[in-house]
N, C-alpha and C positions, 0 to 999 in steps of 0.2 A: 655711468660706469656699470659694466656688466660683470656679474660674479659667477655665472655659469650654473649656480645652484642657489636656492633661496637663502637670503641673508638672515642670520639670527640676530644681529645687531649692527648698527652703523654709528660711527663716531666721527665728528668733525673737529679739527683743531685749527684755530685762527686767533690772532690778536693775543696770543699767550694763554688762551682759554680753550678748554675742551667741552664740546657740546654733544649730547646724545640725541640722535635722530629718532623719529617715530614713524611707524609704518602708516601710510595713507591709502594703500591699495595693494593688490597683488604685485609684489616685487617693487613697489614704489615707496621711497622713504623721503622724509622731509626733516630739515634741521633749521632752527632759528639761530642765526649768528648775529649777535648784537655789536654794532659799531658805536663805541662810546662817544659821547658829546665832545670829548677832547682828543679823539683819535687824530693822529697826524695824517695829512693828505699824502697820497702816494700808493705804491703797490704793496699788497699784503699777500703772503703765501697762505693758501687754504689747503689743508690736507684732509682727505677722506679715507677712512678705513672701514671696510665691511668684513664681518666675520661670518663664515658659513660653517656647515658641519664638518667640512674637511680642510678648509684653508682660510687664510686672511688675504684679502685683496685691497690694494690701496692705489690712490691716484692723487694728483695735486692740481690746483687751479691758481690763477693769479687774480686777486681782486684789486680794483683801483678805487681808493677813497678820494673823492673829489673835495676840494676846499669849499667852505661855506661861510658866509658872513651872517652873523646874527645881530638883530636889532638890540637897542639898549632901552631900558625902562627906568624911570625915576619915580620912587615911591617914598611916602612919609609914613612911618610906623612908630610904635612905642620904642623909645630909645633903649629900653631894656632888651629889645630883640636885635639891636644893632651892636651895642657894646654891653653884653650881659654883665651883671654884678659878679664880683669875685665869688660870692657864696653859691652861685649856681653853676660855676664852671665844672666842678666834679660831676654834677648831674649831666651836663651837656656831653662831657667826655664819655661817661658811662653809656649814654644813649647812642652815641656815635659808634661805640664798640659793639653794642648790641645789634644795631642795624647792619654793620659789616658782617657779623656772624650770621644774621638771617639771610643776607644775599648769598652767602657762601654755603648754605646748608639746605638748598632746595631738594625736594623729593626727587629720587631717581626715576620715578614713574610719572607719566603724563596724567595730570589730574583734571584737565579741562576737556570738555566735549562740545562739539559744534562751534558756531561762530561766536566771537567776542561781541559784547554789546556796550553801548554807551552807559556809563553809570548814572548819568542824569540827562534829561532832555536838553536840546539846544546845542549851539556851537561853542567851541572853545574861544575865549576872548583874550587869552594870553598864551603866546606860542612857546613851544619847546626851544630851549637854547638861548632865550633872551638874556642879555647881560643885565644884571640888576644893580641899581644904585639905591641904597636905602639911606635916607637922611643925609644924602651927599657923599656916602661912603660906598665904593664898589664892593660887591660881595659875590658869592658863587653864582654861576649862571643858572637860569631856571631849568630844572631837570625834569619838568613835567608839563602838563597842560592844565590851565585853569578854566573852570566853567562857572560863569557868573549866574548862579542859581539862587532863588529866594531862600532865606533861612527856613529850615524845616522840610525842604524838599527831600523825599526819600532817595537814598543812594543805593543803587543796585550793584551787586557783584558783577564785574565785567565778564567773568566766566567761573567755572568750577575750581575748587581748590580747598586747601586747608588754611585756616586763619593762623598765621604765624605770630601776630601781635594785634592786640586790641586794647589800647589804653592811651592816656594823654602823654604827649611828648612836648618838650620845651618849645621847639621851633614850629612843629607841625600841628600842635594842639591834639585834639582827639583824633587818633589815627588807627586805621585798620590796614594790616598788610596781609594779602592773600598769596600763598604759595601755590602757583598753578602747576608746579612740577617741571622737571627738565630745565631748571635754571630760570624759569619765567615767573616773575612776581609782580603784583600790583600794590601800590601804596595809595591809599585814599585818605586825605588829610583835611583838617580844620573843621571837623564835624561838631555839631551842637550836641549830638548824642550818639552812642555806639550801641548797636543791636546784636552784636555777636561777642563771643569769648574766644580766648586762646584755645586752639585745638579743634574748634568747630569746623565742620565740613559744609561748604556752601556750593550752590549751583548758580549758573548764570541767571541773573535777574532777582536773586534773593536779596532782601533788604538787609544791609549791613550797618546802616546808620542814617543820619539826616544832616543836611547841609547846615553849617554854622560859620562862626568867625573866631575860632579858638586858635591860639598860637600867633605866629607873625603874619598878620593879615591887615588889609585896609578895609575889609568888609566881608559879608557873607559870600562864600564861593566854595567850590570843590576843587581841590588840587589832586590830580591823578598822575602818578608817576609809575613808570614801568622799568624793570630791570631784566636784562637777559644775560644770565651768568655774570652778574655784577655790572655789566655795561648799561649806562643810562641811555634809553632810547625813547623816541617820541611815541606816546600812546596812540596818537592818530595814525601813525604808520602801522601800528599793530592792528588797528581797526581796518585799515586799508588792505592789509595782507590776510588777516584771519577773521575779519568781522563783518558787521553790518554797518557800514559807514554811511 
């Protein structure tokens, strides 16, 4: 899309969400549009609006979401993480509300720089979108990637940002959430220890904690989940697009 004069800002609207683009070069802008794990297959209208000093220019495109089948995994975990006791239900509901608020309040500025990096060495051993059956009961699909790393392995920030949360949660155990800005966030879970605090600013490669087995787990590993304006997306796709894969 040509604007005739330099754009001051560019915004993209799709899937009922608005995304701010970021400039990547003279006259070139880029936006991350997240396609949620449960998005329905089919055509989706994408609207782009660019504002210049003198006018606003817009255009539309049609995206096509393809169907995808996800595998199923069967796991045995502590029964308290499958059917939580009544006395922890208020905590679970409060944490779910807090997470929803974090996904909805990302910085309006881009806080990351350069390529994204793997938070721990090695390949992911549990794929995004896998349908999970815990103790014989179907539960929500896997919304991140798991890395089977030894307990105590340092966990690096995938990229720069502000720590939006750094504490223990019921299901994800010791958890760090990094707001990378422009609706992009990373959640790093099941840590044995946390090395940052709420409000801290981190850069790619900074140590934010160590691998552990806290929360709903079968053993030590790192769970890395990514949200783009609330949409659950595959962290490995983020590495493929913006990182060092």
